[in-house]
Residue, then its C-alpha position, 0 to 999 in steps of 0.5 A: m500500500t502506498s504511503s500518504p505524503p507527510p502533511f504540512s501546513r503553509a507555515s511549516v516548510l521550514d520545520l520539516a527538517p534542519v536541511v533542505p537538499v538543493v538538487v540539480v538533476t541532469d538525468v531523470s533516471d537519477a531522480v527517484p533513487l536520489a530522492r529515496a536516499l535523501v528521505a531514508g537519511g531523514l531529509p524529506a523536503i527536496e528542492v529540485t532546481l529549475r536549472t536543467p531541462a530534466a527538472l520538471d520531469a524529475i519533480r514529476a517522477i519524485a512526486a509520483e514514486v516517492p510519496e514520502a518526499v515533499v518535493g519542491a521547485g527551486t530557482v523559480l523565476t517566472p509565473e509560468q514556472v510557478t504554474a509548470s512546477v505545481a502542475a508537475g507535482a511541486r509542493f513548495l516553491v523557492s525563488p532566489g529573489w522576487t518581483d510583485g508579479l512572481l510573488a502574486a503567482m506564488k501566492a495564487s499557486g496554493v502551495p507554500f513558497l519561499p521568496g528570496v531576499s538579501t537585504a533588510s528592505e526586501v524583508v520589510a517589503l515582504l512582511e508588508r505583503g503578508v509573507r513571513e517565511m523567506k529564503f536568504f540568498p546568497a547567504q554566505a556572500a550576503g553577510g552570513t550569520a552575522y547579518l541574519k542575527s542583526l535582522s532578528g532584533p528589528l524584524p523578529q517576525a521574519r523566518f529564513c531558510p539561508t542558502g548559498g555557500i552553506g556546508p556542514e561546517c557552518a550550518p550549525d551556526y545558522l541553525a542556532l539563530p532564532n530566525v532560521g528554521c532550516v538551511g539549504g545546501s547540496w553537500m550531501l550530494p557530492a558530484d562524484a557520488v551522484a555520478a557513480r550513483d552511490w545512493h548509499r553514500v548520499e543516504e549516509l551524508a543525508r543522515t548526518a545532515s538531518a542530525l543537525r539541530r539547534 
């Protein structure tokens, strides 16, 4: 019997796991075993970036064959990509930045979304529009933990998923911040392991990442 997808609310994408794997799929045949390895390692939220021609088919395959995963679409840049991603089965959306048009499309999609920000003004603009959960990108280049810690005082209602340059060494520092729900990264998907289809290694790296807690 097929298991049901794990339930989550519009406000809890950041709480599914301490780390959201950021996945670039070039071969659709890798999508399902890769997702199964990540889920087995304790990372159910999987962001498949729309950077390759295989991305939407990968989302479709994971949604159909790995129901215990919460698959989302990343690098969402246009309203058309919002529509296509949700049609493929994406259960959340992530963008590196936002415009009013893109934000409107994400709000209308019916699935949770994390619009990208890198400045206090962008955070305030999203709060003004009723959005409290955001992607902080590019995290390391945009000021890292020191910047996010500075935002927590005047803007405590904003919560973030920092992504960009984050690895296992600095991830715990981000997760220790009160305004960080999770981090995004790809260190549990080393290129050589994916190329060799070493899903056991991916699972073990995912298990280590899933153990990162505040």
